[in-house]
N, C-alpha and C positions, 0 to 999 in steps of 0.2 A: 451427424454433420460431417461432411467429407473432409473439411479442413481439420477438424479435431483428430480424425483418424490419421491424416497425413502428418500432423504435428506429433502425435503420439509415436508414430513409426520413426520419424526423424529423431525424436528424443531417445528412442531405443538405439538408433544408430550412433547417436552422440555418446550414450553410455557405453557402447561397444568400442569407442575409441575413434570414430570418424569425426575429426575436427571440422571438416567442411559442413557437417550437418548443423552445426550451431548457426552459421550464417543463414542457412536455408530455413531453420526454425524461426530465427529472428525476422526474416523476410515475411513469413506467413503470419506472424503475430504482431507485426509492426503496427498495423492499423489499430489493433486492440490496445497495444501499449500506448499509442498516441492518444487514444480515447481516455485511458486511465490517467495519463499525464494532464490532459485538458481538464478532466474532472478534479484532479488534485489542485491544479492551478486555479480553478474556478473558486476554490475555497480559500485561496490566498488573497493577499491584498491586491488591489487592482493595478498598482504600479510595480508589480514583481518584475525583476530583471531577467528572469529565465523564461524561455518560451517552451511550449510543449515539445517541440522538436528537439531542442537542446536538452530538456529533461530526459527524454527517451534515449538520446545519444549518450548522455552521462551514465544512465542506467545500463546501457549496453556495455560500456567500458567496464563497469563494475561486474556485470554478469559474465562477460567473456573471461574475466580473470578467475572465475570459479570453475577451474578445470576439474575439480573432484566432485562437483555437484552432479547429482543424478535427479532428473526431473521425471516424475511419474506420469504427468499428463499436461495438457495445454493449460488447464487451470492452475496446476502447481507452478509451471513456468511463469505464468502471469502473476501469481501471488508473490513469487520471488522478485520479479520485476517491480511490483508495487512496493515491496519492502525496500528495494534499492532506491526507488524514487523518494520514498519517505525519508530515508537517511540523507539524501541530497538536499531535500527541502529543509530538513531540520538543520543541516550544516549551514545552509544559506540564512536561516532564521537566527542561528547563533551569531553568525558574522554581523548580521544587520542589528541584532539586539546589542551587540558589543559596541557598535558604532553609534547607536542612538537608542537610549532608554526611553520607552514610551509609558505614559500613564493613562488611566481612564479607559483601558481596553474593555470591550464588551465580553460577556461571559459566553463560553461555548455551550451549545446544547447538543444533545446526541439524539435528535429525532431523525426518522428515516428520510425526511425531506431536507436535512441540513446540508446536503451535498452542494447546493448552490450558494451557500453563504460564504462570504469572504472571511478569512482568518488573518489575524495580525501575526507578526513574528513571535510576540510574547505569548499569544494564544497557542500557536503551534508548539512552542517550547513547553508550555504547560501541559498540553495534551501528550506530548512525547514523554515528558517526565512521569506523568501519571500512568501512561501505558506501560512504561518500564516498571513502575512500582506495582501495578496490577499483575504483570507477568510473573512477579516473584512468587505469589501464592496462587494465581489463577492464570496460568499460561494460555490455555485454550481460549477462554473468553477474550484475553488481550489480543490473541491472533485473529479472532473473529472480527474484532473492531478494526484491526489493521487491514484485513482482507476486504471488509465491506466499506469502511470509510476511506481508506487510502487506495485500495486496489480496485474498488468498484465491482468486486465479485458479488454474484448473487448468493442467496442462501444455499442454493443447490451446488454452486461451484465451491463455496467455502466448505460445505459438507464433504465434497469429494476430496479436496485437498487435505482436510483434517481427518478423513476416514471415519466420520461420524454421521448420524442421521440429520436430516434437515430440521426436525424439531429440536434436536440438541443444539444446533447452531442458533436457532431462534431463542432458546432459553439462555444460551451464553450471551447473545446480543443484548437481551433484556437485562440480564444481570450486570454486564459490563457497563451499559448505559447508566443504570442506576448507581453503580459504584463510582463511575467517573463524574456524573452529575453531582452527587453528594459531595465529592471532594472539590469540585469547582465552584460550588455555591459560596457566596460571600459569608464571612464569619459574622 
């Protein structure tokens, strides 16, 4: 894909110290970042106060501050953007949960078609807490969940970012889904 080559070249220029390359990279991947933001917000509550555009722009501010970051590829850049968006949404959920404690929230499931389901602030916080816990002993499976669930990356893109095979990503995904589901089931 020509855009992938252009982004990779610009990321090389960025690593070489060309500060203007960052804006050009962001321009090339903006549509994809906005799609990631839309997908993440589709899993949020319907009355969320942040728009996909605002989420991408907040992520941009966080990414542009990472002056020491070196991005290996378009997929790597997008995965870091997805992580920044996750942090932003978690911070919004923390603020909302602090303002209003909710009960009777539905359970999260980690099926491949979960992408369209809405998540409450409490649900997002529970998933974030569990992902942090999972990462302590199983970092790669936790990153696979973040890349797929929050970043919208395909198995192939996640494998590229993690420098592992696609079957390894799929095994990590199955393991992480089982691990997270077990911990989210009611006692």
